[in-house]
BADRENTI-726810 format. One line per field, with one value per residue: chain; z, x, y of N, C-alpha, C, CB in turn; residue number from 1. Coordinates in pm, 1 decimal. Glycine has a CB too. Layout:
BEGIN
cadena <- c(A  ...)
nZ <- c(Z  ...)
nX <- c(X  ...)
nY <- c(Y  ...)
caZ <- c(Z  ...)
caX <- c(X  ...)
caY <- c(Y  ...)
cZ <- c(Z  ...)
cX <- c(X  ...)
cY <- c(Y  ...)
cbZ <- c(Z  ...)
cbX <- c(X  ...)
cbY <- c(Y  ...)
num <- c(NUM  ...)
//
This chain:
BEGIN
cadena <- c(A  A  A  A  A  A  A  A  A  A  A  A  A  A  A  A  A  A  A  A  A  A  A  A  A  A  A  A  A  A  A  A  A  A  A  A  A  A  A  A  A  A  A  A  A  A  A  A  A  A  A  A  A  A  A  A  A  A  A  A  A  A  A  A  A  A  A  A  A  A  A  A  A  A  A  A  A  A  A  A  A  A  A  A  A  A  A  A  A  A  A  A  A  A  A  A  A  A  A  A  A  A  A  A  A  A  A  A  A  A  A  A  A  A  A  A  A  A  A  A  A  A  A  A  A  A  A  A  A  A  A  A  A  A  A  A  A  A  A  A  A)
nZ <- c(5602.7  5561.5  5749.4  5989.0  5986.5  6022.1  6285.5  6421.5  6376.1  6510.8  6770.9  6809.8  6800.8  7030.0  7223.3  7190.7  7273.1  7540.1  7629.7  7593.9  7772.3  8012.3  8017.5  8047.6  8292.2  8457.2  8436.7  8553.2  8811.2  8895.1  8899.2  9100.4  9329.1  9356.2  9441.0  9629.3  9982.6  9988.5  9781.3  9536.3  9569.1  9628.0  9907.6  10024.4  10001.7  10057.7  10010.9  9740.1  9637.1  9708.9  9559.2  9301.8  9294.0  9384.5  9258.9  9001.8  8922.4  8692.4  8654.4  8570.5  8453.9  8432.9  8365.1  8160.2  7874.9  7904.9  8179.2  8270.2  8156.6  8321.1  8544.0  8697.3  8855.0  8913.2  8661.9  8559.9  8292.5  8047.8  7984.6  7890.4  8049.1  7869.5  7657.8  7729.9  7642.9  7381.3  7410.2  7521.7  7466.0  7586.2  7848.0  8072.0  8165.4  8329.6  8546.7  8829.9  8786.0  8833.2  8859.3  8848.5  8903.2  8922.3  9158.3  9211.1  9097.6  8812.8  8819.8  8958.1  8771.8  8560.1  8675.0  8726.6  8462.8  8342.6  8510.1  8447.5  8192.2  8229.2  8352.2  8617.2  8764.7  8820.3  9006.2  9192.2  9295.7  9547.7  9697.9  9490.3  9244.9  9367.0  9641.0  9643.5  9569.4  9780.4  9988.2  9949.7  9775.3  9508.9  9182.8  8835.5  8521.6)
nX <- c(-17402.8  -17190.1  -17007.3  -17135.8  -17131.1  -16860.7  -16832.8  -16984.2  -16825.1  -16594.6  -16698.1  -16767.9  -16515.0  -16406.5  -16574.8  -16504.1  -16236.1  -16272.5  -16407.9  -16206.3  -16015.7  -16157.1  -16167.4  -15895.6  -15845.8  -16014.8  -15887.9  -15637.5  -15722.8  -15831.3  -15598.3  -15446.7  -15606.5  -15587.3  -15330.8  -15114.6  -15022.9  -14745.4  -14663.1  -14573.4  -14302.4  -13961.5  -13799.4  -13544.9  -13195.8  -13125.5  -13368.3  -13397.9  -13175.8  -13249.9  -13487.6  -13381.2  -13213.9  -13368.3  -13618.1  -13563.1  -13576.4  -13600.6  -13383.5  -13418.6  -13256.7  -13339.9  -13205.7  -13021.0  -12820.8  -12547.0  -12524.8  -12573.4  -12352.0  -12153.1  -12167.4  -12354.8  -12613.8  -12545.2  -12647.5  -12848.6  -13044.4  -13039.1  -13285.6  -13374.1  -13593.7  -13753.6  -13767.3  -13911.2  -14173.9  -14123.2  -13985.2  -14121.4  -14124.3  -13900.0  -13958.5  -14070.9  -14384.4  -14417.5  -14251.5  -14088.1  -14019.7  -13796.1  -13748.9  -13500.7  -13333.3  -13127.9  -13202.4  -13470.2  -13684.9  -13732.1  -13773.9  -14020.0  -14195.1  -14166.7  -14256.7  -14524.5  -14617.4  -14581.1  -14741.9  -14991.3  -15009.7  -15065.7  -14877.5  -14847.0  -14648.8  -14439.5  -14211.3  -14058.7  -13729.0  -13664.6  -13427.0  -13256.4  -12991.6  -12803.6  -12838.6  -12764.5  -12495.9  -12398.1  -12418.8  -12204.5  -12216.2  -12142.8  -12056.8  -12124.5  -11957.5)
nY <- c(22267.2  22087.7  22181.6  22117.1  21838.4  21793.8  21884.2  21690.8  21466.5  21540.6  21558.3  21291.0  21169.8  21281.4  21167.9  20898.1  20909.4  20987.2  20760.3  20564.1  20666.8  20631.4  20352.8  20292.8  20419.2  20267.1  20016.1  20074.8  20146.6  19900.8  19750.0  19886.6  19850.1  19578.8  19524.2  19330.2  19288.3  19257.4  19410.0  19310.5  19239.9  19136.0  19142.3  19115.8  19024.9  18754.5  18618.1  18670.7  18529.8  18268.0  18232.2  18252.4  18030.3  17801.3  17820.8  17880.0  18147.8  18415.1  18677.4  19010.8  19279.5  19602.6  19827.4  20063.0  19955.9  20041.1  20076.7  19817.5  19688.2  19781.2  19629.3  19365.7  19166.0  18826.9  18601.5  18759.3  18896.4  19155.6  19379.8  19676.2  19911.8  20068.6  19895.9  19673.6  19587.7  19517.4  19289.6  19076.4  18809.3  18709.1  18698.7  18481.9  18322.6  18114.2  18078.9  18235.9  18584.5  18841.4  19179.3  19436.5  19751.0  20041.5  20187.0  20135.0  20276.2  20243.2  19973.9  19949.9  20067.9  19887.5  19644.5  19711.7  19759.8  19504.6  19346.5  19455.0  19361.4  19101.2  18938.7  18761.0  18658.9  18825.3  19019.2  19287.3  19387.6  19570.0  19653.7  19670.5  19721.5  19889.7  19831.9  19563.9  19586.9  19750.3  19572.7  19417.6  19208.1  18975.3  19089.5  19062.3  19098.4)
caZ <- c(5630.1  5569.9  5876.1  6096.6  5985.2  6084.0  6430.4  6472.8  6374.9  6620.3  6896.3  6817.1  6837.6  7169.8  7303.1  7186.8  7357.4  7678.9  7658.7  7608.9  7898.0  8121.3  8019.8  8104.2  8433.2  8522.8  8442.9  8653.2  8943.0  8928.2  8934.1  9228.5  9435.3  9368.8  9485.0  9758.1  10089.0  9962.9  9669.8  9429.4  9593.3  9695.2  9989.4  10074.5  9917.7  10079.1  9941.4  9597.3  9608.0  9720.8  9442.4  9183.4  9299.0  9401.6  9169.7  8871.2  8890.7  8593.0  8695.9  8457.1  8483.0  8342.8  8343.6  8024.0  7845.6  7960.7  8322.8  8281.2  8122.0  8430.3  8648.1  8715.2  8943.4  8841.4  8598.0  8508.7  8152.8  8037.1  7898.4  7939.8  8073.9  7747.8  7560.8  7786.5  7562.1  7257.2  7445.8  7605.5  7435.8  7675.2  7985.0  8087.9  8255.8  8403.3  8658.9  8884.0  8716.4  8928.6  8795.0  8931.7  8834.3  9014.2  9288.0  9229.8  9022.7  8686.6  8857.7  8989.6  8646.6  8484.7  8741.1  8701.9  8321.9  8316.6  8581.2  8369.6  8071.3  8266.0  8413.0  8761.8  8822.9  8820.5  9127.2  9190.6  9401.8  9588.8  9728.3  9358.2  9220.9  9468.4  9765.9  9621.5  9570.7  9915.5  10076.9  9918.1  9694.8  9386.6  9058.9  8709.6  8417.8)
caX <- c(-17419.7  -17060.1  -16947.6  -17200.3  -17081.4  -16728.6  -16851.3  -17027.5  -16708.0  -16506.9  -16762.3  -16755.7  -16376.9  -16389.3  -16642.8  -16421.3  -16118.9  -16318.7  -16435.4  -16076.8  -15956.8  -16229.8  -16122.5  -15760.7  -15860.8  -16071.9  -15783.1  -15539.1  -15786.1  -15837.5  -15462.5  -15406.5  -15684.4  -15548.9  -15192.1  -15106.5  -14946.1  -14601.4  -14639.2  -14499.2  -14160.0  -13867.7  -13746.0  -13408.4  -13098.7  -13134.2  -13487.5  -13365.6  -13086.3  -13327.9  -13575.4  -13298.9  -13159.2  -13466.8  -13733.4  -13510.0  -13628.4  -13526.9  -13354.1  -13416.8  -13198.8  -13409.2  -13123.0  -12971.1  -12708.1  -12420.0  -12528.4  -12560.2  -12213.7  -12064.3  -12182.3  -12491.6  -12631.2  -12521.3  -12761.4  -12946.5  -13042.1  -13064.1  -13391.5  -13403.3  -13734.9  -13821.5  -13775.2  -13980.4  -14285.1  -14071.6  -13911.1  -14205.2  -14089.9  -13790.3  -14008.2  -14161.3  -14498.7  -14427.5  -14157.6  -14073.9  -13939.2  -13766.7  -13687.8  -13426.7  -13263.4  -13028.8  -13256.9  -13607.4  -13785.2  -13764.3  -13826.7  -14162.6  -14269.3  -14163.9  -14345.4  -14662.4  -14649.8  -14593.8  -14861.0  -15107.9  -15010.7  -15102.7  -14766.3  -14871.7  -14529.2  -14333.4  -14191.3  -13943.1  -13628.8  -13643.4  -13290.2  -13200.3  -12849.2  -12725.5  -12845.7  -12683.2  -12356.2  -12367.5  -12409.5  -12081.4  -12243.5  -12063.6  -12107.8  -12074.7  -11930.0)
caY <- c(22127.2  22023.4  22221.8  22042.9  21701.4  21799.5  21896.4  21561.2  21378.0  21583.0  21519.0  21145.7  21138.5  21320.0  21065.9  20777.5  20934.0  20982.1  20620.1  20496.9  20714.0  20565.2  20213.8  20292.6  20453.4  20149.8  19913.2  20117.8  20136.0  19758.2  19708.7  19944.7  19788.0  19438.4  19510.3  19259.8  19353.3  19256.9  19502.5  19243.1  19262.0  19047.1  19251.4  19103.5  18954.4  18610.1  18569.6  18675.7  18416.9  18144.8  18222.8  18228.3  17894.2  17695.0  17836.8  17921.4  18281.2  18492.3  18814.7  19102.3  19410.1  19696.4  19946.3  20081.5  19865.7  20089.6  20049.1  19672.0  19653.2  19818.9  19528.6  19320.6  19051.3  18701.2  18535.7  18855.1  18940.1  19299.3  19431.2  19810.0  19940.2  20115.6  19786.6  19557.4  19537.0  19459.6  19168.3  18990.9  18670.0  18669.2  18701.5  18367.5  18333.3  17989.1  18076.0  18371.8  18685.3  18948.3  19295.4  19530.9  19860.2  20099.7  20227.8  20087.9  20353.1  20174.8  19843.0  19965.6  20090.3  19762.6  19548.5  19754.9  19737.0  19361.4  19298.9  19497.3  19279.1  18965.9  18865.0  18754.9  18598.6  18926.7  19099.3  19375.5  19373.0  19709.0  19694.0  19696.6  19701.6  19963.4  19756.0  19442.8  19630.8  19799.1  19456.0  19350.2  19089.1  18962.5  19149.0  19007.2  19199.4)
cZ <- c(5649.4  5704.0  5993.3  6102.8  6050.7  6234.8  6490.9  6477.8  6489.7  6754.4  6916.6  6856.9  6984.3  7261.5  7306.5  7275.7  7504.9  7720.4  7681.1  7738.6  8018.2  8132.2  8084.0  8253.6  8512.0  8540.2  8549.0  8793.9  8987.1  8970.7  9073.1  9345.0  9460.2  9417.4  9620.6  9858.6  10060.8  9842.9  9559.0  9448.4  9655.2  9776.6  10036.5  9984.9  9934.8  10006.7  9791.0  9558.0  9611.2  9599.3  9315.8  9179.2  9296.6  9303.6  9028.1  8827.1  8786.8  8646.6  8570.5  8505.5  8383.8  8325.4  8197.0  8000.8  7903.1  8109.6  8347.0  8257.6  8234.9  8547.6  8668.3  8809.1  8860.3  8788.0  8537.9  8358.7  8151.0  7935.2  7953.1  7950.3  7946.7  7645.3  7610.8  7693.2  7428.5  7283.2  7535.6  7582.8  7524.0  7821.3  8002.6  8182.8  8348.3  8513.9  8709.4  8798.0  8814.8  8855.3  8896.4  8842.2  8932.1  9153.5  9310.8  9147.1  8894.5  8713.7  8880.5  8862.8  8564.9  8542.9  8713.0  8558.1  8294.1  8388.3  8501.5  8239.1  8102.9  8324.5  8564.2  8837.1  8837.9  8952.0  9106.3  9308.0  9446.5  9634.5  9601.1  9352.9  9328.3  9602.2  9759.4  9635.1  9711.5  10014.7  10048.6  9836.6  9564.5  9266.1  8939.8  8614.8  8284.9)
cX <- c(-17284.9  -16992.7  -17006.3  -17150.1  -16943.7  -16738.4  -16894.0  -16910.4  -16614.2  -16565.5  -16750.9  -16615.9  -16351.4  -16454.5  -16561.5  -16298.9  -16157.9  -16347.7  -16305.1  -16008.9  -16024.8  -16186.8  -15984.6  -15767.3  -15914.5  -15966.6  -15678.8  -15597.5  -15794.1  -15700.6  -15424.2  -15478.9  -15637.4  -15405.2  -15188.4  -15018.3  -14796.3  -14563.4  -14553.7  -14349.3  -14089.6  -13782.1  -13602.2  -13325.0  -13109.2  -13254.8  -13463.8  -13278.1  -13162.0  -13418.9  -13497.0  -13252.6  -13268.5  -13583.4  -13693.4  -13568.6  -13538.3  -13508.1  -13345.2  -13369.8  -13259.5  -13332.7  -13080.6  -12849.5  -12574.4  -12412.8  -12506.0  -12415.8  -12116.6  -12071.8  -12328.5  -12494.6  -12619.5  -12650.9  -12863.6  -12929.9  -13077.1  -13174.3  -13425.6  -13554.0  -13809.6  -13841.5  -13853.4  -14087.0  -14239.9  -13999.7  -13991.3  -14174.8  -13975.4  -13834.1  -14110.3  -14277.3  -14508.0  -14323.1  -14141.0  -13981.6  -13921.6  -13692.2  -13607.7  -13365.0  -13160.0  -13085.7  -13401.9  -13713.5  -13827.5  -13820.7  -13977.1  -14245.1  -14276.3  -14257.4  -14490.6  -14703.2  -14671.7  -14714.8  -14987.1  -15119.3  -15036.8  -14991.8  -14783.5  -14751.5  -14413.5  -14332.5  -14070.6  -13851.6  -13591.4  -13502.2  -13213.0  -13049.6  -12764.9  -12725.6  -12761.9  -12535.2  -12314.7  -12351.7  -12281.8  -12100.2  -12164.9  -12134.5  -12046.5  -12048.5  -11916.4)
cY <- c(22058.6  22056.0  22145.9  21898.5  21696.0  21808.0  21763.4  21462.8  21411.1  21539.4  21368.2  21104.2  21169.5  21216.3  20937.2  20792.8  20926.7  20838.6  20544.3  20538.2  20648.5  20419.4  20203.6  20320.1  20333.6  20041.2  19949.2  20106.3  19990.4  19707.4  19759.1  19880.1  19644.6  19417.6  19440.3  19333.8  19357.9  19344.9  19440.8  19257.9  19142.0  19143.9  19237.1  19013.3  18803.2  18549.7  18567.6  18556.3  18284.4  18126.1  18191.2  18083.0  17787.8  17702.2  17877.3  18056.6  18347.7  18633.2  18900.1  19238.2  19508.0  19827.8  19953.0  19991.5  19910.7  20061.5  19899.4  19629.1  19685.9  19721.3  19494.6  19200.7  18923.9  18640.1  18629.5  18877.5  19087.9  19326.1  19569.6  19834.9  19978.1  20004.7  19665.0  19501.4  19479.2  19327.2  19073.9  18842.9  18619.2  18659.3  18589.4  18397.3  18211.7  17972.6  18218.8  18458.7  18800.2  19058.9  19374.7  19637.3  19915.0  20123.1  20186.6  20156.6  20281.2  20036.0  19851.6  19986.3  19961.8  19658.5  19585.3  19726.1  19588.8  19301.4  19334.3  19418.8  19131.5  18880.3  18865.4  18698.9  18697.6  19003.5  19189.6  19345.4  19514.5  19744.9  19729.7  19676.2  19769.9  19890.5  19629.3  19477.5  19673.6  19684.2  19375.5  19222.6  19093.5  19024.6  19077.5  19122.2  19131.5)
cbZ <- c(5518.5  5452.3  5897.3  6078.4  5840.7  6030.9  6462.7  6385.9  6241.1  6617.7  6897.7  6684.2  6749.6  7195.4  7247.1  7043.1  7325.0  7697.5  7544.5  7489.5  7908.1  8099.1  7877.4  8033.9  8449.4  8442.7  8304.6  8626.0  8940.8  8808.5  8829.8  9228.9  9400.1  9236.9  9492.8  9737.2  10219.5  9939.3  9721.1  9293.1  9682.3  9592.0  10106.4  10217.3  9950.6  10228.9  9975.2  9562.5  9708.7  9850.1  9424.1  9181.6  9423.7  9540.5  9226.5  8764.9  9019.1  8455.6  8779.6  8390.1  8473.9  8395.9  8436.8  7998.5  7698.0  7934.9  8384.4  8180.9  7995.1  8477.7  8779.0  8579.8  9017.7  8932.9  8695.6  8582.8  8063.5  7997.8  7895.1  7849.0  8175.6  7684.7  7522.9  7918.8  7537.6  7188.2  7515.0  7578.0  7288.2  7663.2  8019.1  8138.7  8175.7  8308.1  8617.0  9027.1  8580.1  9050.0  8729.5  9015.4  8785.8  8958.2  9301.8  9369.1  8988.5  8596.8  8984.3  9085.7  8563.3  8480.1  8894.1  8732.3  8231.8  8359.6  8724.2  8339.7  7997.1  8149.3  8372.9  8790.9  8738.1  8702.7  9253.0  9193.5  9352.1  9697.5  9804.2  9315.7  9082.6  9486.7  9797.9  9480.7  9470.9  9963.6  10060.2  10043.1  9665.8  9359.0  9053.0  8647.6  8449.5)
cbX <- c(-17497.2  -16970.8  -16965.5  -17351.9  -17075.3  -16650.2  -16955.3  -17140.9  -16633.3  -16486.4  -16910.5  -16792.5  -16278.9  -16449.4  -16783.3  -16378.3  -16055.9  -16444.3  -16515.9  -15985.7  -15967.7  -16382.7  -16119.5  -15671.2  -15954.5  -16190.9  -15715.0  -15493.5  -15926.8  -15889.6  -15362.5  -15432.1  -15833.8  -15566.7  -15122.3  -15052.9  -14970.0  -14553.6  -14572.0  -14540.0  -14142.0  -13780.5  -13830.1  -13408.7  -12956.8  -13142.3  -13609.8  -13294.2  -12970.1  -13411.4  -13653.1  -13177.6  -13074.1  -13519.7  -13828.3  -13540.5  -13638.1  -13600.9  -13221.3  -13556.9  -13041.0  -13549.4  -12998.3  -12934.5  -12693.9  -12402.9  -12664.0  -12653.5  -12171.2  -12097.7  -12120.5  -12555.5  -12768.6  -12451.2  -12828.9  -12934.1  -13141.5  -12935.2  -13519.0  -13339.4  -13748.2  -13742.5  -13636.7  -14043.8  -14385.0  -13976.6  -13781.7  -14352.7  -14051.7  -13675.5  -14071.0  -14083.8  -14628.4  -14416.1  -14019.0  -14020.4  -14007.4  -13683.1  -13794.6  -13317.2  -13364.0  -12976.5  -13246.1  -13643.3  -13730.4  -13639.3  -13756.0  -14183.5  -14203.2  -14023.7  -14318.7  -14678.3  -14538.4  -14466.6  -14868.0  -15100.1  -14878.2  -15155.9  -14628.7  -14995.3  -14485.0  -14351.3  -14171.7  -13986.9  -13500.7  -13736.0  -13218.1  -13233.3  -12811.0  -12781.7  -12990.2  -12711.9  -12334.9  -12477.3  -12534.1  -12009.8  -12393.9  -12033.5  -12077.1  -12175.4  -11802.4)
cbY <- c(22061.4  22067.5  22369.9  22044.9  21646.4  21917.7  22004.9  21504.4  21388.9  21736.5  21562.4  21082.5  21216.4  21460.3  21038.5  20746.6  21071.8  21069.2  20555.8  20528.2  20867.4  20574.5  20155.2  20397.4  20574.9  20095.9  19896.3  20263.3  20198.5  19676.8  19760.2  20093.8  19789.9  19370.2  19648.9  19118.5  19282.3  19113.8  19628.5  19298.4  19380.9  18955.3  19267.2  19049.7  19000.7  18579.4  18657.1  18808.4  18413.3  18146.4  18352.7  18323.1  17876.9  17698.5  17940.0  17813.7  18369.1  18493.9  18822.8  19112.3  19408.1  19725.8  19944.8  20230.5  19850.7  20240.3  20095.1  19601.4  19726.3  19958.6  19576.7  19285.2  19057.4  18601.1  18449.4  18988.0  18856.5  19374.3  19334.7  19914.1  20051.3  20228.7  19743.7  19594.4  19647.3  19558.2  19205.9  19018.6  18656.3  18768.1  18840.2  18247.0  18348.3  17875.6  18014.0  18365.9  18733.6  18895.2  19384.6  19458.5  19974.0  20230.9  20375.6  20101.7  20492.1  20164.5  19790.2  20083.8  20202.7  19707.7  19544.7  19904.6  19791.5  19289.0  19360.2  19647.3  19293.6  18898.8  18926.9  18669.6  18482.1  19024.0  19008.5  19521.9  19291.2  19740.4  19582.6  19836.8  19754.3  20105.7  19720.8  19380.6  19746.9  19894.2  19365.8  19319.0  19076.7  18815.6  19301.0  18905.4  19280.6)
num <- c(1  2  3  4  5  6  7  8  9  10  11  12  13  14  15  16  17  18  19  20  21  22  23  24  25  26  27  28  29  30  31  32  33  34  35  36  37  38  39  40  41  42  43  44  45  46  47  48  49  50  51  52  53  54  55  56  57  58  59  60  61  62  63  64  65  66  67  68  69  70  71  72  73  74  75  76  77  78  79  80  81  82  83  84  85  86  87  88  89  90  91  92  93  94  95  96  97  98  99  100  101  102  103  104  105  106  107  108  109  110  111  112  113  114  115  116  117  118  119  120  121  122  123  124  125  126  127  128  129  130  131  132  133  134  135  136  137  138  139  140  141)
//
């Protein structure tokens, strides 16, 4: 009898895990289907500058602190990708927020995570830090 109860508990846990996985899958599918044509992006430097100046967009550099210390886009704050969820209090929902990293990979993950957490005001800057630097734009240190 005791062995059977253990099997029922295990089966119940497996069902709960499958249910949670289905919920996660559903949430991800909803997110992917709802992605707009612009893919939550600010595609060029001039648009980024305009948003920063006219809309007081917050720039968030999601690179590691050592990378940030080597140079960053003026006005950007540093919240490494792995620390985003521990720093949601620094990410406003009432004005544009633009994430960037070195090449775009971490930016995309950060934008997706924040969008799934209800931040509809977050976009990525695909040219990222390397594109900013290659264009000869000013860097802060």
